[in-house]
N, C-alpha and C positions, 0 to 999 in steps of 0.2 A: 482562324483563332483556334489554338490548341485547347483540347478539353481534357481535364483531369478529374477523376473522382477519388475520394479519400475516405478513410475511416480513422477516427481518433478514439482512443480508449485507454484510460489509466486505471489502476487497481481500484481506487475508490470511486471513480466516475463522478467526481464533484467539481474539481477546479481544472486540473491539467487538460482534461478532455476538451473542455469548451475553450480554454485559452489556445490550444493547438488548432481548433476549428477556426477561431477568429483570425489567428495568424496566417493560416493558409488562404482564407478568403481574401484578406487584405493584400497578401502577396500576389494573388491572382489578379486582382483589380489593377495593381501597380504594373504588372508585367503583361497585361492583355491576354491572360489565360483564364478560360472559363473553369471555375472550380466548384464542385459539389462535394459536401462533406457530410458523412453519416457519423453521428456520435453514439458511442456505446457507453452510456453513463450508468449511474447508480439506479436509475429508473428504467433501464433497458435501452433499446435502440431508438433513436430519434432521427428524423429526416432520412429514413431508410432509402438507400439507393435502389432504383428500379432496374429491371433487366434491360430496359431500353437505354437508360443512362449509361450503364456499364458497357453495353454494346457499342455506343457511340464514342466512348472515352478513348483517348489516345494512350493513357497510362493510368495507373492506380498507385496511390500512396497509402500504406498501412502504417500509421504513426501510433503505435500501441505498446504498452508495457505489460500486456496480458495477451493470452491466446485469442486470435481472431480467426474464424473459419474463412478459408480462402477458396473454397470450391467454385464459387460463382465468378472468380476472376481468371479461370483457366483460359490461356490464349491471349491475355493482355500483358503489356509491359507492367511489371509490378516492382515497387520499391518498398522494402520493409525497413522501418526505422523506429526510433523511440518518440514518445510524446514530447520530451524536452527538446529534441532536435527540431521538431516542427515549430515549437515556440521560438527557439533561438535563431534558426536559419531557414525559414520557410521558402524563401526565393531560391536558395540552393537546392532544396528538395524538389521543387518544381522542375528545375533544369535536369536534375539527376533522373527523375522519374521518366522523362521522355527518352532517355538513353538506357533505361533499365532493361535487363533481360526479360524475355517472355516467360511467364509463369506456366508450368505444366503443359508445354506443348507436346505434340505426339511423340517426339523423340526423347522426352524427359519425364513423362508422366509418372514413371515408377520412382523418380528421384524427388518428388515434390517435397517430402519432409526434409530431406537433406538440404535441398536448395533453400528452404525457408530458414533452417537453422543457420546456414552459412550467411544468409542475408542479415539475419538478426545479429550474428557475431560481428560481421564486418561493418555494418552500417547503423546499427541501432543497439537495442538492449541485448546484453548477453543472454543466451538461452536459459541458463540456470536462474537468473533473476526473473526472467519472463515467466518461467514455470512457477516460481515462488509467488510472484505477484498474482498469478491466476488463482492460486489458493487463497491468498490474502483477500482479494476482492470478493471472493465467494463467502468467506467466513466473517467479513467485517460487519454485515447487518446483524449476525448473531451476537457478536461481541458487544456492539453498541446497545442493542435492545436488551440483551441479557444483563449487561452492567447497570443499565438504568433501572431495570426492575429490581435488581439486588439493592441498589441504592434507595429506591422507593420503599422497599420492605423495611430497611433500617430506619428510614425517616418516619414511617408510620408507627413502628414499635421497635425500639432499640433492642428489646429482648427477643423479638421475633416470635411472640406467642399469640398475637392477635390473628384472627382467621384470615383477614386480607393480607397481612404481612407474610403469613405462611404461604398463601397462594402466590404472591409476587415473588417470594424467594424460590418457590418451586418452578415458576416460569423462568426466572433468571438463572439462579444457581443450579437448580435441579434439572433443567432442560437445556436452555440456550448455551450455558457455559460448558455443559457436558458434551454438547454436540459440536462446538466450534472447532476443536482440534481435529476430530475425525473428518469434518468437512474440509478443513484446511488440507489435510493429508490426501483426501479423495480428489480434490480438484488440482492439486499439484500433480498427482499421478495421472489424472486424465489429460492434463496439458502435455505430459511426456508421452504417454502410451495410448491416448484416446480413450474411448468409452470402456474398452476391455480392462483398463487399469483402475477404473473407478472403484470397483468392489474391493480389491486388495488394499487400496489406499485407505478406504473407509474402515476396513477391518483392522489394519495395522494401527491406525490412529486411535481406534476405540480400545484396542488391547493396551496401548500405552497409557491412556488416560484413566482407565478403570483398574489399573494395577493387576492385570491378569498375567503378569510375567511370572516365570518359574522362580520360586524361592523369594518372592517379593513380600515385603511387609504389608499390613492391612491398609496403610495410607499411602503406599508407594504410587507415584505417578510420573510418567516420562514427560508430561506436560507438552507445551507447544514445541519444544525442541524435538521430542519424540515424534510428534506429528509431522514435522518437517522431514525428519529422517525417514519415517515410514512412507511418506508421500513419494519422495525421490526413489526410495528402494522399490516401491510398488511399480512406479512408472518404468524404471529401467529393467526390472525383472520381466514385466509384460513385454517390453520391446524385445528382450532376449528370447523369450519363449516364442514369440511370433517369428523371429529370425531362425531359431534353431530347430523348431519342430515343423517339418514339412508334411503336408497331407495332400491327397489328390484334390483337384479343383472342386469336385462334387461334394467334398467334405469341409470346404472352407467355412460354410455357415456353422457347422457343428464346432469347428475349431474356435470360432469367434465367441459363441455363446456358451460353450461347455468346456472345452479343453483348456483354453487360455485362462479364463477367470478361475476355474477350479485349481489349476496348478499355481497361479500367481497368489491367490488367497492363501493356499496352503504354505507356500514358501515364505511369503511375507509374515504370515501369522506365526509360523514356527521360529523364524529368525527373531521376531519381536519378543516371543515368549522365552526362548532359551538363550539367545545370544545378545541382543541389543537392548531390550527393554530395561533390564535390571541396572546395567551401568548408567544408562541415561537417566533413569529415575534417581539413582544415587547422586548424580551430578546436580540434578534439579533440586534435590533435598539439601545438598551442600550450599547451593546458591541461596536458597530460602533461609537456611539457618544462619548463613553469613550475614544476610541483610538484617535478620532479626537482632543480631548482636553487634551491629555496626555502631560505632560511636558517633558523637556529634560532628567531629571534624571529618570523619569518613563520609557521613551522609551529605555534608556540604560539598565535598569533592565529587561525590556521585551526582548530585544535582547539577553541579557545574558542568560535568562531562555530558550528561544527558541534554542539558540546554544547548551546548555547543553542537551536538549531533542533530538536534531538532532543527536548528537554523542553518546548518551547513549546506544542505541541498534541498530544503523546503519541500518535502514530500518524496525525495529520492531514497536511495538505499540506506544511507546513514540515518535519515529521519525515520524510516520504517523500522530499522533495527532497534532504535531507542524506544519507539512507540510500542512495538510488540514485545519488547523486553518488559515494559511496564504492564501491558495487558496480560501477558503470560503469568506474571506474579500476582495479578489482581485476584485470581482464582483461589489463592491461599487464604484470603480474607484476614490478613494481618494488618496491623497499623502501618508497619513499614512499607508494605506493598501499596497501600493507599497513599502514603506520602510520596512514593516514587511516581505514582500516577498523577498526583497533583503537580509535581515538579515538571513532568513531561507536558501536561496540558498547558500549564502556565507559560512554559518556555515556547511552546508551539503557537501561542496566541500573540507573542511579542512581535515577530517580524512584520506582519501586515499592519499592525497598529502603530508600530514605530515609523514605518514608511508613510502612513497616513499623517502622523504628527509632523513629519519633516515637510511634507507637501503643503501643510497649512502654515508653518512658521517660516518657510523659505520658498515662497511661490516663484521667485525669480530664478530658482535653480531647477525648475521643472517645467516641462511643456504643458499645454492645456490638457493633452491626452493623459499625461502622467498625473496631473492634478485630479482629473476625473477618476482615474484608477485609484487614487488615494481615498476618495470618498467610498468607493466600493470596498476598499481594503478594510475599512472600519467594520463593515458587516462581516466580512470574511474572518477577520481576526477575532471578533466577538464570538463567532461560531466555531472557533478552533480549526480554521482552515488555513494552515501555514502557507499554502500555495499562493495566497493573496499577495505575497511579496515578490513573486517570480517576475512580473513585468519590469520591476525596478532593478532586480538583480541581473536580469538578462541584458539590460542596456548599460549597466555600470557595475559589473561584478566586483571589481577590485576595491571599490569604496563601500558598496552596499553590503556584501556578504560578511566581511570582517565586523562591520558595525552591528549588524543584527545578531551575529554570533555572540558578541560581547553582551548585548542586552539580554539575550535568551539565557546565557550562562548565569548572569546576575539573578534573573528571576528563578531559574532552577535551584540555585544555591540558597536563595532566600526562602523559597517554599519549603525546602528541607530544614533550614534553620528554624523557621517558624512552626515546624511540625504540622503543616497543613495536610489534611487528609481528603482524598477524593475517591469515592467508591464507584464512580461512573467513568467509563473509558472514553467518552466523547460527549459533546454537547455544548461546551463553552459556557456562555452566560446562562444558558437554559438549565444547567445543573448546579448553578451556584448555591441554591438553597440546600443542596445535599452535601455541600462541602464543609468539613470541619475547619473552624477558624477562617470562615469565608472572607472576613474583613482583612485579615492578614494576607490572604491569597490575592485579593484585589490590590493591596499595597505592594506586594512583590511584583505583580504584573506591571503596575504603574511605574515603579522604579525602573524595571527593565526597559519599558517602552521609552521613558524619558532618556535613559542612558543611551540606548540605541538611536533614538531619534535625534538627539543632540550631536552624537558622534557622526552620524551619516550627514547631517546638515553641515557640520564643520568641514568634513572631507569633500563634500560635493562642491563643484564649481558652478558659477552662474552659467546659464545656457550658452551665452556668447563665447565663454572661455572654455567650455567643456572639451575635454580631450581624453 
């Protein structure tokens, strides 16, 4: 019996990670392959692979949308791919892994990074997206915790003068929200250039968010866009410095801890201050001002677009762009930014709830396994975990994905039309008490769920006729 070990890891570490784990385990049972999976989720690594298990394995699968350390797999056949690939085609991955090239053998040790990037490009997540998601996964706890404390501050005292309200605002807006962009930049940089790039990413992100750019106004901020650019800049500048500056082997330690970080911090810092920071801040200001003056018809269109994006790939790149567009604007503390956050959260809750509804009203169109997944989807949808719809979309994408996109678009548009506000970037039903016009928010979600649920139920065929 072949033995395969695997690691699954997605940016948020909530849903994709464990869906991929389950898919690989089930595929192993079906194909008489012994599979052990380590998950690197939101709470850290679980079911960690032992050295003995790795040594006995015939191959390794890394199904991850963020950076995973590969040092312990040197000398093993290794396949790098995405989490979604593990969910959609686990049996194919098992076969491919057994024929994958050996990672980091004696003749290729110096090419490890290049080999990993090629594998990601050819078989899984593009390297740029993987670097971005490494930053996103690291900043997400700050975004969620900070946003909820800002919302609690407002709920306690809308004028923000009470002592506890001020304390919560300092925790959320004064600390967590000021740190999340630098952390985003730092971990993007680290994903590209390893630990030596962390400092320059952190400094570049901080300069952008604090308005430290040359000739910038008092409230200028490059925001999350500046953080992303600073992170990639820091990572590739560090890689370039390592490549271009050669020192005797005895000085490699000094190069790593002194020469490389000092040069990369200086280069990135100066570029952010004198070249990049100001135009990025101007762009962010223009976006914010444009949203402030957007009309009713425009806001409905924006809500519709964000809803489509949230449902299109359920946690993938389009979903993440829409979500972090909303989160990035939330720091401006405007009514319009909170309306956008409400539209995004509501739209993201629709897909799993709609699929749960469909499994209840059309049981003859779903297997027992899918009906069980529908029950779990209620909890996932209520918690704003859009990935709860993935098992259904994977099995029947042409009917499921268009249906949930329509429902999410309806909810996004209605949330904007109703001028629902949401100061918290995550939480689902747990932050409903903090939402402005919460009853209209629930109405918008229910309408979207019914529209998507009825549409997918109409399009789906009974199990015996499914094709």
